[in-house]
VEXDREN-2710 file (C-alpha; in Angstrom, 1 decimal):
% VEXDREN-2710
k/r/px/py/pz
1/ASN/-20.4/-26.1/34.0
2/MET/-19.5/-23.9/31.4
3/LEU/-16.4/-22.0/31.3
4/LYS/-16.3/-18.4/29.5
5/VAL/-13.0/-17.2/28.3
6/ARG/-12.6/-13.5/26.8
7/VAL/-10.3/-13.1/24.2
8/HIS/-8.8/-9.6/23.9
9/GLU/-7.4/-8.7/20.5
10/LEU/-4.0/-7.8/19.9
11/PRO/-3.5/-3.6/19.6
12/LEU/-2.8/-3.2/15.7
13/VAL/0.9/-1.3/15.6
14/ASN/2.4/0.5/12.8
15/ALA/5.8/2.2/13.4
16/GLY/5.9/4.1/9.9
17/THR/8.0/3.4/7.0
18/ASP/11.6/3.6/7.2
19/ARG/13.2/7.2/7.0
20/LEU/16.1/8.7/5.6
21/LEU/16.2/12.1/7.5
22/ILE/18.9/14.9/7.8
23/LYS/21.1/15.1/10.9
24/GLY/20.2/17.7/13.6
25/LYS/16.8/18.6/11.4
26/LYS/13.6/18.1/13.0
27/SER/10.9/15.8/11.7
28/ILE/7.9/13.5/12.8
29/LEU/7.7/10.0/13.1
30/ASP/4.8/8.8/11.6
31/GLY/3.9/5.7/14.1
32/TYR/0.1/4.6/14.6
33/ALA/-1.7/2.3/17.0
34/SER/-5.4/1.1/17.4
35/GLY/-7.1/-0.8/20.3
36/ASP/-8.7/-0.5/23.6
37/ASP/-7.2/2.1/26.0
38/LEU/-3.6/1.8/24.9
39/THR/-0.3/2.7/26.3
40/LEU/2.4/3.6/23.7
41/THR/6.2/3.7/24.4
42/TRP/8.9/4.3/21.9
43/SER/12.0/3.0/22.4
44/PRO/15.0/3.7/22.7
45/PRO/14.0/7.2/23.8
46/ASP/17.1/8.9/22.2
47/TYR/16.4/12.2/19.9
48/LEU/12.8/12.2/20.4
49/ASP/10.4/14.6/22.5
50/ASN/7.9/12.3/23.7
51/THR/8.0/8.4/24.0
52/ALA/4.3/8.1/24.6
53/ILE/2.4/9.2/21.7
54/ALA/2.1/7.7/18.3
55/ARG/4.0/10.7/16.4
56/PRO/6.7/12.1/18.3
57/SER/9.2/15.0/17.1
58/ILE/12.6/13.8/16.4
59/ILE/15.7/15.4/15.8
60/PRO/18.1/12.5/14.6
61/MET/21.8/12.5/15.3
62/GLN/22.5/8.8/14.4
63/ASN/21.0/5.8/12.6
64/THR/18.7/4.0/14.8
65/TYR/16.1/1.3/15.0
66/TYR/13.2/2.6/16.9
67/GLN/10.4/0.2/18.3
68/LEU/7.0/1.4/18.7
69/GLN/4.8/-1.1/21.2
70/ALA/1.3/-0.6/22.4
71/VAL/-0.3/-2.5/25.4
72/SER/-3.9/-2.5/25.9
73/SER/-5.6/-2.2/29.5
74/ALA/-6.0/-6.0/29.1
75/GLY/-2.1/-6.4/28.9
76/CYS/-2.3/-7.5/25.2
77/ALA/1.0/-6.1/23.5
78/ASN/2.1/-5.7/19.9
79/LYS/5.1/-3.9/18.3
80/ASP/6.7/-2.7/15.1
81/TRP/10.0/-1.3/14.1
82/VAL/11.1/1.6/11.9
83/LEU/14.5/2.2/10.8
84/VAL/15.8/6.2/10.7
85/GLN/18.8/6.5/8.7
86/VAL/20.5/10.2/9.3
87/VAL/22.6/11.8/6.5
88/ASP/24.9/14.9/7.1
89/ASP/23.1/16.8/4.4
90/ILE/21.6/16.4/1.0
91/PHE/23.3/18.1/-2.1
92/ILE/20.8/19.3/-4.6
93/PRO/22.5/20.4/-7.7
94/THR/21.0/23.9/-8.9
95/GLY/21.2/22.9/-12.7
96/PHE/22.3/20.2/-15.2
97/THR/23.3/20.2/-18.8
98/PRO/21.8/17.1/-20.7
99/ASN/24.0/17.7/-23.9
100/ASN/26.0/14.6/-23.8
101/ASP/29.0/16.1/-23.2
102/GLY/30.0/14.0/-20.4
103/ARG/29.6/17.0/-17.8
104/ASN/26.2/17.3/-15.7
105/ASP/24.4/15.2/-18.0
106/TYR/22.2/13.8/-15.5
107/TRP/20.5/15.5/-12.5
108/ARG/21.4/13.0/-9.7
109/ILE/20.5/14.0/-6.1
110/PRO/22.4/11.7/-3.5
111/TYR/20.2/9.2/-1.4
112/LEU/17.2/9.6/-3.7
113/ASP/18.5/7.8/-6.7
114/PRO/17.6/4.1/-6.8
END
């Protein structure tokens, strides 16, 4: 007797790169999933408009780790996480004077500097 075993591949899931977003400003998470007949779920559902699609809109209010899970019709599951960090606002200076007088010599944008 020969036993046949069918192996199903895990779905490919990517929740996107970690994000820095302005509090209360609408953005879109950049998730991706591929596989056979997938059901997607983002969790927690906080601040998301749709937890069942790869790229939901988000209006973030606090730092949150989001998990994107994909489950195939065969029950195979995989997941990935993304960190959404929230800032109140980003101040962008209107100018700088690089004349070495110690005032406004560098153009620094908070949260974007290394």
